[in-house]
PDB file of N, CA, C and O in Angstrom:
ATOM      1  N   MET A   1      19.218 -15.826 -18.177  1.00  0.00           N
ATOM      2  CA  MET A   1      19.473 -14.122 -18.036  1.00  0.00           C
ATOM      3  C   MET A   1      19.740 -13.421 -19.551  1.00  0.00           C
ATOM      4  O   MET A   1      20.625 -13.708 -20.356  1.00  0.00           O
ATOM      5  N   VAL A   2      18.845 -12.568 -19.647  1.00  0.00           N
ATOM      6  CA  VAL A   2      19.609 -11.227 -20.511  1.00  0.00           C
ATOM      7  C   VAL A   2      20.167 -10.035 -20.126  1.00  0.00           C
ATOM      8  O   VAL A   2      19.679  -9.081 -19.519  1.00  0.00           O
ATOM      9  N   TYR A   3      21.366 -10.249 -20.611  1.00  0.00           N
ATOM     10  CA  TYR A   3      22.570  -8.967 -20.420  1.00  0.00           C
ATOM     11  C   TYR A   3      22.171  -7.602 -20.883  1.00  0.00           C
ATOM     12  O   TYR A   3      22.560  -6.539 -20.400  1.00  0.00           O
ATOM     13  N   ASN A   4      21.187  -7.800 -22.071  1.00  0.00           N
ATOM     14  CA  ASN A   4      21.587  -6.719 -22.796  1.00  0.00           C
ATOM     15  C   ASN A   4      19.793  -5.981 -22.016  1.00  0.00           C
ATOM     16  O   ASN A   4      18.883  -6.808 -21.963  1.00  0.00           O
ATOM     17  N   LEU A   5      19.568  -4.936 -21.645  1.00  0.00           N
ATOM     18  CA  LEU A   5      18.476  -4.354 -21.090  1.00  0.00           C
ATOM     19  C   LEU A   5      18.195  -4.017 -22.012  1.00  0.00           C
ATOM     20  O   LEU A   5      17.875  -2.940 -21.509  1.00  0.00           O
ATOM     21  N   ALA A   6      17.916  -3.839 -23.285  1.00  0.00           N
ATOM     22  CA  ALA A   6      16.668  -3.458 -24.137  1.00  0.00           C
ATOM     23  C   ALA A   6      16.368  -4.302 -24.812  1.00  0.00           C
ATOM     24  O   ALA A   6      15.805  -4.112 -25.890  1.00  0.00           O
ATOM     25  N   ARG A   7      16.661  -5.425 -24.359  1.00  0.00           N
ATOM     26  CA  ARG A   7      15.359  -7.025 -24.815  1.00  0.00           C
ATOM     27  C   ARG A   7      15.163  -7.414 -23.157  1.00  0.00           C
ATOM     28  O   ARG A   7      15.624  -8.408 -22.597  1.00  0.00           O
ATOM     29  N   LEU A   8      14.368  -6.364 -22.567  1.00  0.00           N
ATOM     30  CA  LEU A   8      13.599  -6.669 -21.164  1.00  0.00           C
ATOM     31  C   LEU A   8      12.414  -6.630 -21.929  1.00  0.00           C
ATOM     32  O   LEU A   8      12.197  -6.174 -23.051  1.00  0.00           O
ATOM     33  N   SER A   9      11.446  -7.385 -20.828  1.00  0.00           N
ATOM     34  CA  SER A   9      10.127  -6.669 -21.074  1.00  0.00           C
ATOM     35  C   SER A   9       9.653  -5.891 -20.456  1.00  0.00           C
ATOM     36  O   SER A   9       9.795  -5.902 -19.233  1.00  0.00           O
ATOM     37  N   LYS A  10       8.948  -4.974 -21.077  1.00  0.00           N
ATOM     38  CA  LYS A  10       8.338  -3.478 -20.008  1.00  0.00           C
ATOM     39  C   LYS A  10       8.408  -3.695 -18.615  1.00  0.00           C
ATOM     40  O   LYS A  10       8.681  -2.825 -17.788  1.00  0.00           O
ATOM     41  N   ASP A  11       8.132  -4.979 -18.357  1.00  0.00           N
ATOM     42  CA  ASP A  11       7.524  -5.136 -16.695  1.00  0.00           C
ATOM     43  C   ASP A  11       8.989  -5.238 -15.858  1.00  0.00           C
ATOM     44  O   ASP A  11       9.088  -4.727 -14.743  1.00  0.00           O
ATOM     45  N   GLU A  12      10.244  -6.022 -16.568  1.00  0.00           N
ATOM     46  CA  GLU A  12      11.401  -6.183 -16.276  1.00  0.00           C
ATOM     47  C   GLU A  12      12.168  -4.784 -16.037  1.00  0.00           C
ATOM     48  O   GLU A  12      12.973  -4.436 -15.173  1.00  0.00           O
ATOM     49  N   MET A  13      11.716  -4.252 -16.921  1.00  0.00           N
ATOM     50  CA  MET A  13      12.380  -3.253 -17.380  1.00  0.00           C
ATOM     51  C   MET A  13      11.992  -2.003 -15.777  1.00  0.00           C
ATOM     52  O   MET A  13      12.794  -1.580 -14.944  1.00  0.00           O
ATOM     53  N   ASP A  14      10.472  -1.746 -15.896  1.00  0.00           N
ATOM     54  CA  ASP A  14      10.318  -1.810 -14.278  1.00  0.00           C
ATOM     55  C   ASP A  14      10.709  -1.793 -13.365  1.00  0.00           C
ATOM     56  O   ASP A  14      10.917  -0.903 -12.540  1.00  0.00           O
ATOM     57  N   LYS A  15      10.881  -2.929 -13.407  1.00  0.00           N
ATOM     58  CA  LYS A  15      11.349  -3.527 -11.928  1.00  0.00           C
ATOM     59  C   LYS A  15      12.872  -3.150 -11.853  1.00  0.00           C
ATOM     60  O   LYS A  15      13.104  -3.103 -10.645  1.00  0.00           O
ATOM     61  N   VAL A  16      14.417  -2.759 -12.767  1.00  0.00           N
ATOM     62  CA  VAL A  16      15.098  -2.262 -13.207  1.00  0.00           C
ATOM     63  C   VAL A  16      14.886  -0.634 -12.714  1.00  0.00           C
ATOM     64  O   VAL A  16      15.635  -0.201 -11.838  1.00  0.00           O
ATOM     65  N   ASN A  17      14.220  -0.076 -13.093  1.00  0.00           N
ATOM     66  CA  ASN A  17      14.208   1.314 -13.339  1.00  0.00           C
ATOM     67  C   ASN A  17      13.619   1.608 -11.554  1.00  0.00           C
ATOM     68  O   ASN A  17      14.131   2.515 -10.897  1.00  0.00           O
ATOM     69  N   VAL A  18      12.625   0.799 -11.022  1.00  0.00           N
ATOM     70  CA  VAL A  18      12.779   1.026  -9.756  1.00  0.00           C
ATOM     71  C   VAL A  18      13.725   0.588  -8.436  1.00  0.00           C
ATOM     72  O   VAL A  18      13.638   1.075  -7.309  1.00  0.00           O
ATOM     73  N   ASP A  19      14.723  -0.539  -8.912  1.00  0.00           N
ATOM     74  CA  ASP A  19      15.185  -0.733  -8.026  1.00  0.00           C
ATOM     75  C   ASP A  19      16.394   0.131  -8.307  1.00  0.00           C
ATOM     76  O   ASP A  19      16.839   0.184  -7.160  1.00  0.00           O
ATOM     77  N   LEU A  20      17.350   0.945  -9.138  1.00  0.00           N
ATOM     78  CA  LEU A  20      18.052   1.874  -9.843  1.00  0.00           C
ATOM     79  C   LEU A  20      17.730   2.696  -8.623  1.00  0.00           C
ATOM     80  O   LEU A  20      18.523   2.820  -7.689  1.00  0.00           O
ATOM     81  N   ALA A  21      16.474   3.286  -8.666  1.00  0.00           N
ATOM     82  CA  ALA A  21      15.903   4.335  -7.787  1.00  0.00           C
ATOM     83  C   ALA A  21      15.699   4.289  -6.491  1.00  0.00           C
ATOM     84  O   ALA A  21      15.412   5.406  -6.060  1.00  0.00           O
ATOM     85  N   ALA A  22      15.744   2.914  -5.143  1.00  0.00           N
ATOM     86  CA  ALA A  22      16.268   2.815  -4.385  1.00  0.00           C
ATOM     87  C   ALA A  22      17.600   2.148  -4.232  1.00  0.00           C
ATOM     88  O   ALA A  22      17.900   1.600  -3.171  1.00  0.00           O
ATOM     89  N   SER A  23      18.329   2.177  -5.162  1.00  0.00           N
ATOM     90  CA  SER A  23      19.867   2.409  -4.403  1.00  0.00           C
ATOM     91  C   SER A  23      20.205   3.521  -4.630  1.00  0.00           C
ATOM     92  O   SER A  23      20.994   4.031  -3.834  1.00  0.00           O
ATOM     93  N   GLY A  24      19.717   4.344  -5.845  1.00  0.00           N
ATOM     94  CA  GLY A  24      19.923   6.075  -5.081  1.00  0.00           C
ATOM     95  C   GLY A  24      19.602   6.733  -4.183  1.00  0.00           C
ATOM     96  O   GLY A  24      20.211   7.717  -3.763  1.00  0.00           O
ATOM     97  N   VAL A  25      18.365   6.172  -3.669  1.00  0.00           N
ATOM     98  CA  VAL A  25      17.986   6.381  -2.369  1.00  0.00           C
ATOM     99  C   VAL A  25      18.707   6.406  -1.358  1.00  0.00           C
ATOM    100  O   VAL A  25      18.958   7.409  -0.691  1.00  0.00           O
ATOM    101  N   ALA A  26      19.226   4.934  -1.102  1.00  0.00           N
ATOM    102  CA  ALA A  26      20.155   4.483  -0.361  1.00  0.00           C
ATOM    103  C   ALA A  26      21.829   5.280  -0.199  1.00  0.00           C
ATOM    104  O   ALA A  26      22.420   5.459   0.867  1.00  0.00           O
ATOM    105  N   PHE A  27      22.191   5.560  -1.217  1.00  0.00           N
ATOM    106  CA  PHE A  27      23.326   6.020  -1.404  1.00  0.00           C
ATOM    107  C   PHE A  27      22.865   7.257  -0.913  1.00  0.00           C
ATOM    108  O   PHE A  27      22.943   7.390   0.309  1.00  0.00           O
ATOM    109  N   LYS A  28      22.372   8.257  -1.608  1.00  0.00           N
ATOM    110  CA  LYS A  28      21.846   9.455  -1.233  1.00  0.00           C
ATOM    111  C   LYS A  28      21.645   9.944   0.665  1.00  0.00           C
ATOM    112  O   LYS A  28      21.971  10.942   1.308  1.00  0.00           O
ATOM    113  N   GLU A  29      20.980   8.695   1.000  1.00  0.00           N
ATOM    114  CA  GLU A  29      20.986   9.037   2.733  1.00  0.00           C
ATOM    115  C   GLU A  29      22.052   8.422   3.640  1.00  0.00           C
ATOM    116  O   GLU A  29      22.044   8.536   4.866  1.00  0.00           O
ATOM    117  N   ARG A  30      23.091   7.672   2.838  1.00  0.00           N
ATOM    118  CA  ARG A  30      24.573   7.422   3.142  1.00  0.00           C
ATOM    119  C   ARG A  30      25.300   8.454   4.121  1.00  0.00           C
ATOM    120  O   ARG A  30      25.723   8.734   5.243  1.00  0.00           O
ATOM    121  N   TYR A  31      25.040   8.894   2.365  1.00  0.00           N
ATOM    122  CA  TYR A  31      26.163  10.290   2.452  1.00  0.00           C
ATOM    123  C   TYR A  31      25.643  11.634   2.779  1.00  0.00           C
ATOM    124  O   TYR A  31      26.278  12.689   2.791  1.00  0.00           O
ATOM    125  N   ASN A  32      24.324  11.429   3.057  1.00  0.00           N
ATOM    126  CA  ASN A  32      23.914  12.295   3.795  1.00  0.00           C
ATOM    127  C   ASN A  32      23.183  13.178   2.701  1.00  0.00           C
ATOM    128  O   ASN A  32      22.214  13.766   3.182  1.00  0.00           O
ATOM    129  N   MET A  33      23.326  13.344   1.794  1.00  0.00           N
ATOM    130  CA  MET A  33      22.191  13.678   0.696  1.00  0.00           C
ATOM    131  C   MET A  33      20.813  14.483   0.676  1.00  0.00           C
ATOM    132  O   MET A  33      19.887  13.678   0.765  1.00  0.00           O
ATOM    133  N   PRO A  34      20.360  15.819   0.587  1.00  0.00           N
ATOM    134  CA  PRO A  34      19.078  15.741   0.428  1.00  0.00           C
ATOM    135  C   PRO A  34      18.385  14.626   0.030  1.00  0.00           C
ATOM    136  O   PRO A  34      19.200  13.880  -0.513  1.00  0.00           O
ATOM    137  N   VAL A  35      16.920  13.972   0.026  1.00  0.00           N
ATOM    138  CA  VAL A  35      16.665  13.463  -0.815  1.00  0.00           C
ATOM    139  C   VAL A  35      15.194  13.300  -0.178  1.00  0.00           C
ATOM    140  O   VAL A  35      15.085  13.035   1.019  1.00  0.00           O
ATOM    141  N   THR A  36      13.920  13.485  -1.111  1.00  0.00           N
ATOM    142  CA  THR A  36      12.859  13.063  -0.709  1.00  0.00           C
ATOM    143  C   THR A  36      12.143  11.568  -1.087  1.00  0.00           C
ATOM    144  O   THR A  36      11.635  11.271  -2.168  1.00  0.00           O
ATOM    145  N   ILE A  37      12.246  10.780   0.038  1.00  0.00           N
ATOM    146  CA  ILE A  37      11.747   9.627  -0.618  1.00  0.00           C
ATOM    147  C   ILE A  37      10.496   9.376  -0.606  1.00  0.00           C
ATOM    148  O   ILE A  37      10.205   8.255  -1.022  1.00  0.00           O
ATOM    149  N   ASP A  38       9.268  10.330  -0.121  1.00  0.00           N
ATOM    150  CA  ASP A  38       7.870   9.971  -0.783  1.00  0.00           C
ATOM    151  C   ASP A  38       7.862  10.649  -1.964  1.00  0.00           C
ATOM    152  O   ASP A  38       6.795  10.598  -2.576  1.00  0.00           O
ATOM    153  N   THR A  39       8.609  11.171  -2.380  1.00  0.00           N
ATOM    154  CA  THR A  39       8.330  11.787  -3.890  1.00  0.00           C
ATOM    155  C   THR A  39       8.776  10.821  -4.888  1.00  0.00           C
ATOM    156  O   THR A  39       8.338  10.775  -6.038  1.00  0.00           O
ATOM    157  N   ILE A  40       9.713  10.009  -4.373  1.00  0.00           N
ATOM    158  CA  ILE A  40      11.452   9.466  -5.965  1.00  0.00           C
ATOM    159  C   ILE A  40       9.544   8.269  -5.435  1.00  0.00           C
ATOM    160  O   ILE A  40       8.699   8.224  -6.330  1.00  0.00           O
ATOM    161  N   GLU A  41       9.222   7.527  -4.090  1.00  0.00           N
ATOM    162  CA  GLU A  41       8.752   6.411  -4.533  1.00  0.00           C
ATOM    163  C   GLU A  41       6.955   7.036  -4.801  1.00  0.00           C
ATOM    164  O   GLU A  41       6.297   6.095  -5.244  1.00  0.00           O
ATOM    165  N   GLN A  42       6.099   8.300  -4.642  1.00  0.00           N
ATOM    166  CA  GLN A  42       5.561   8.630  -5.913  1.00  0.00           C
ATOM    167  C   GLN A  42       5.171   8.217  -7.204  1.00  0.00           C
ATOM    168  O   GLN A  42       4.089   7.909  -7.702  1.00  0.00           O
ATOM    169  N   VAL A  43       6.649   8.310  -7.730  1.00  0.00           N
ATOM    170  CA  VAL A  43       7.081   8.534  -9.155  1.00  0.00           C
ATOM    171  C   VAL A  43       6.810   6.852  -9.359  1.00  0.00           C
ATOM    172  O   VAL A  43       6.065   6.742 -10.333  1.00  0.00           O
ATOM    173  N   GLN A  44       6.985   6.139  -9.062  1.00  0.00           N
ATOM    174  CA  GLN A  44       6.724   4.720  -9.094  1.00  0.00           C
ATOM    175  C   GLN A  44       5.898   4.042  -9.460  1.00  0.00           C
ATOM    176  O   GLN A  44       4.833   4.014  -8.843  1.00  0.00           O
ATOM    177  N   PRO A  45       6.127   3.152 -10.746  1.00  0.00           N
ATOM    178  CA  PRO A  45       4.539   2.570 -10.690  1.00  0.00           C
ATOM    179  C   PRO A  45       3.877   1.871  -9.725  1.00  0.00           C
ATOM    180  O   PRO A  45       4.454   1.049  -9.013  1.00  0.00           O
ATOM    181  N   GLN A  46       2.444   2.185  -9.619  1.00  0.00           N
ATOM    182  CA  GLN A  46       1.779   1.520  -8.325  1.00  0.00           C
ATOM    183  C   GLN A  46       1.825   0.471  -7.939  1.00  0.00           C
ATOM    184  O   GLN A  46       1.709   0.412  -6.714  1.00  0.00           O
ATOM    185  N   HIS A  47       1.972  -0.645  -8.535  1.00  0.00           N
ATOM    186  CA  HIS A  47       1.763  -2.002  -8.313  1.00  0.00           C
ATOM    187  C   HIS A  47       3.300  -2.630  -8.328  1.00  0.00           C
ATOM    188  O   HIS A  47       3.619  -3.807  -8.496  1.00  0.00           O
ATOM    189  N   LEU A  48       4.217  -1.393  -8.082  1.00  0.00           N
ATOM    190  CA  LEU A  48       5.969  -1.918  -7.425  1.00  0.00           C
ATOM    191  C   LEU A  48       6.617  -1.090  -6.388  1.00  0.00           C
ATOM    192  O   LEU A  48       7.804  -0.943  -6.095  1.00  0.00           O
ATOM    193  N   ARG A  49       5.220  -0.444  -5.773  1.00  0.00           N
ATOM    194  CA  ARG A  49       6.169   0.920  -4.986  1.00  0.00           C
ATOM    195  C   ARG A  49       5.841  -0.592  -3.626  1.00  0.00           C
ATOM    196  O   ARG A  49       5.671  -0.120  -2.502  1.00  0.00           O
ATOM    197  N   GLU A  50       5.797  -1.417  -3.650  1.00  0.00           N
ATOM    198  CA  GLU A  50       6.079  -2.641  -2.386  1.00  0.00           C
ATOM    199  C   GLU A  50       7.333  -2.965  -2.733  1.00  0.00           C
ATOM    200  O   GLU A  50       8.228  -3.085  -1.896  1.00  0.00           O
ATOM    201  N   TYR A  51       7.498  -3.130  -3.963  1.00  0.00           N
ATOM    202  CA  TYR A  51       9.141  -3.792  -4.318  1.00  0.00           C
ATOM    203  C   TYR A  51       9.965  -2.292  -4.458  1.00  0.00           C
ATOM    204  O   TYR A  51      11.153  -2.596  -4.568  1.00  0.00           O
ATOM    205  N   PHE A  52       9.905  -1.650  -4.476  1.00  0.00           N
ATOM    206  CA  PHE A  52      10.518  -0.185  -4.176  1.00  0.00           C
ATOM    207  C   PHE A  52      10.902  -0.225  -2.668  1.00  0.00           C
ATOM    208  O   PHE A  52      12.021   0.136  -2.305  1.00  0.00           O
ATOM    209  N   GLN A  53       9.818  -0.733  -1.664  1.00  0.00           N
ATOM    210  CA  GLN A  53      10.035  -0.946  -0.241  1.00  0.00           C
ATOM    211  C   GLN A  53      11.295  -1.726   0.146  1.00  0.00           C
ATOM    212  O   GLN A  53      12.380  -1.471   0.669  1.00  0.00           O
ATOM    213  N   GLN A  54      10.789  -2.574  -0.247  1.00  0.00           N
ATOM    214  CA  GLN A  54      11.588  -4.612  -0.258  1.00  0.00           C
ATOM    215  C   GLN A  54      13.027  -3.407  -0.927  1.00  0.00           C
ATOM    216  O   GLN A  54      13.604  -2.612  -0.185  1.00  0.00           O
ATOM    217  N   ARG A  55      13.214  -3.505  -1.837  1.00  0.00           N
ATOM    218  CA  ARG A  55      14.695  -3.010  -2.691  1.00  0.00           C
ATOM    219  C   ARG A  55      15.163  -1.598  -1.836  1.00  0.00           C
ATOM    220  O   ARG A  55      16.387  -1.638  -1.714  1.00  0.00           O
ATOM    221  N   LEU A  56      14.760  -0.722  -1.388  1.00  0.00           N
ATOM    222  CA  LEU A  56      15.251   0.505  -0.584  1.00  0.00           C
ATOM    223  C   LEU A  56      15.505  -0.221   1.013  1.00  0.00           C
ATOM    224  O   LEU A  56      16.474   0.218   1.631  1.00  0.00           O
ATOM    225  N   ASN A  57      14.889  -1.020   1.507  1.00  0.00           N
ATOM    226  CA  ASN A  57      15.256  -1.847   2.506  1.00  0.00           C
ATOM    227  C   ASN A  57      16.863  -2.316   2.261  1.00  0.00           C
ATOM    228  O   ASN A  57      17.764  -1.833   2.946  1.00  0.00           O
ATOM    229  N   HIS A  58      17.165  -3.527   0.980  1.00  0.00           N
ATOM    230  CA  HIS A  58      17.984  -3.882   1.158  1.00  0.00           C
ATOM    231  C   HIS A  58      18.825  -3.545   0.858  1.00  0.00           C
ATOM    232  O   HIS A  58      19.766  -4.008   1.502  1.00  0.00           O
ATOM    233  N   TYR A  59      19.158  -2.686  -0.106  1.00  0.00           N
ATOM    234  CA  TYR A  59      19.895  -1.447  -0.203  1.00  0.00           C
ATOM    235  C   TYR A  59      20.282  -0.996   1.252  1.00  0.00           C
ATOM    236  O   TYR A  59      21.507  -1.062   1.352  1.00  0.00           O
ATOM    237  N   ARG A  60      19.819  -0.653   2.175  1.00  0.00           N
ATOM    238  CA  ARG A  60      19.643   0.431   3.655  1.00  0.00           C
ATOM    239  C   ARG A  60      20.971  -1.049   4.172  1.00  0.00           C
ATOM    240  O   ARG A  60      22.194  -1.082   4.303  1.00  0.00           O
ATOM    241  N   LYS A  61      20.046  -1.879   4.296  1.00  0.00           N
ATOM    242  CA  LYS A  61      20.940  -3.150   4.982  1.00  0.00           C
ATOM    243  C   LYS A  61      22.376  -2.995   4.357  1.00  0.00           C
ATOM    244  O   LYS A  61      23.243  -2.756   5.198  1.00  0.00           O
ATOM    245  N   GLN A  62      22.802  -3.082   3.064  1.00  0.00           N
ATOM    246  CA  GLN A  62      23.834  -3.467   2.412  1.00  0.00           C
ATOM    247  C   GLN A  62      25.004  -2.196   2.914  1.00  0.00           C
ATOM    248  O   GLN A  62      26.205  -2.371   3.118  1.00  0.00           O
ATOM    249  N   SER A  63      24.324  -1.057   3.016  1.00  0.00           N
ATOM    250  CA  SER A  63      25.342   0.042   3.533  1.00  0.00           C
ATOM    251  C   SER A  63      25.922   0.014   4.405  1.00  0.00           C
ATOM    252  O   SER A  63      27.059   0.485   4.365  1.00  0.00           O
ATOM    253  N   ARG A  64      25.443  -0.518   5.529  1.00  0.00           N
ATOM    254  CA  ARG A  64      25.851  -0.721   6.600  1.00  0.00           C
ATOM    255  C   ARG A  64      27.700  -1.784   6.611  1.00  0.00           C
ATOM    256  O   ARG A  64      28.735  -1.794   7.276  1.00  0.00           O
ATOM    257  N   PHE A  65      27.076  -2.543   5.351  1.00  0.00           N
ATOM    258  CA  PHE A  65      28.758  -3.048   5.183  1.00  0.00           C
ATOM    259  C   PHE A  65      29.881  -2.091   4.460  1.00  0.00           C
ATOM    260  O   PHE A  65      31.082  -2.357   4.505  1.00  0.00           O
ATOM    261  N   MET A  66      29.407  -1.086   3.870  1.00  0.00           N
ATOM    262  CA  MET A  66      30.148  -0.492   3.357  1.00  0.00           C
ATOM    263  C   MET A  66      30.924   0.217   4.261  1.00  0.00           C
ATOM    264  O   MET A  66      30.617  -0.083   5.415  1.00  0.00           O
ATOM    265  N   SER A  67      32.115   1.323   4.162  1.00  0.00           N
ATOM    266  CA  SER A  67      33.154   2.602   4.107  1.00  0.00           C
ATOM    267  C   SER A  67      32.071   3.630   4.000  1.00  0.00           C
ATOM    268  O   SER A  67      30.861   3.740   3.801  1.00  0.00           O
ATOM    269  N   ARG A  68      33.030   4.244   4.211  1.00  0.00           N
ATOM    270  CA  ARG A  68      32.398   5.889   4.107  1.00  0.00           C
ATOM    271  C   ARG A  68      33.600   6.270   3.049  1.00  0.00           C
ATOM    272  O   ARG A  68      34.710   5.813   2.773  1.00  0.00           O
ATOM    273  N   LEU A  69      32.651   7.510   2.549  1.00  0.00           N
ATOM    274  CA  LEU A  69      34.312   8.587   2.152  1.00  0.00           C
ATOM    275  C   LEU A  69      35.081   8.914   2.764  1.00  0.00           C
ATOM    276  O   LEU A  69      35.120   9.275   3.941  1.00  0.00           O
ATOM    277  N   PRO A  70      35.872   8.808   1.921  1.00  0.00           N
ATOM    278  CA  PRO A  70      37.048   8.995   2.726  1.00  0.00           C
ATOM    279  C   PRO A  70      37.179  11.097   3.200  1.00  0.00           C
ATOM    280  O   PRO A  70      37.026  11.907   2.286  1.00  0.00           O
ATOM    281  N   TYR A  71      37.418  11.511   4.436  1.00  0.00           N
ATOM    282  CA  TYR A  71      37.241  12.760   5.170  1.00  0.00           C
ATOM    283  C   TYR A  71      38.673  13.594   4.393  1.00  0.00           C
ATOM    284  O   TYR A  71      39.794  13.137   4.616  1.00  0.00           O
ATOM    285  N   GLU A  72      38.554  14.444   3.769  1.00  0.00           N
ATOM    286  CA  GLU A  72      39.251  15.010   3.225  1.00  0.00           C
ATOM    287  C   GLU A  72      39.137  16.369   3.831  1.00  0.00           C
ATOM    288  O   GLU A  72      38.113  16.885   3.383  1.00  0.00           O
ATOM    289  N   PRO A  73      39.846  17.291   4.785  1.00  0.00           N
ATOM    290  CA  PRO A  73      39.852  18.357   4.860  1.00  0.00           C
ATOM    291  C   PRO A  73      40.326  19.556   4.228  1.00  0.00           C
ATOM    292  O   PRO A  73      41.550  19.465   4.133  1.00  0.00           O
ATOM    293  N   ARG A  74      39.882  20.705   3.724  1.00  0.00           N
ATOM    294  CA  ARG A  74      40.124  22.002   2.970  1.00  0.00           C
ATOM    295  C   ARG A  74      41.004  22.436   3.737  1.00  0.00           C
ATOM    296  O   ARG A  74      41.064  22.380   4.965  1.00  0.00           O
ATOM    297  N   SER A  75      41.983  23.054   2.694  1.00  0.00           N
ATOM    298  CA  SER A  75      43.031  23.556   3.472  1.00  0.00           C
ATOM    299  C   SER A  75      42.973  25.065   2.693  1.00  0.00           C
ATOM    300  O   SER A  75      42.489  25.273   1.580  1.00  0.00           O
ATOM    301  N   ARG A  76      43.412  25.752   3.318  1.00  0.00           N
ATOM    302  CA  ARG A  76      42.890  27.765   3.224  1.00  0.00           C
ATOM    303  C   ARG A  76      44.442  28.279   2.284  1.00  0.00           C
ATOM    304  O   ARG A  76      44.613  29.457   1.970  1.00  0.00           O
TER     305      ARG A  76
END
């Protein structure tokens, strides 16, 4: 396994970027931040859109096991 991302092939780098986009969408969904999944999916390469959906489903499932951000009420 190559740990230096600069040495990855173009196809592997595209997969890393698609995975990063999917994890970002799942993060924003988890913390109720605005996100337009359709727009982000359309930006991904055509041949990796199914991979994007797979990774998005994976991160959505994983987020169920994570805690929420702590709630701190604002003092006036």
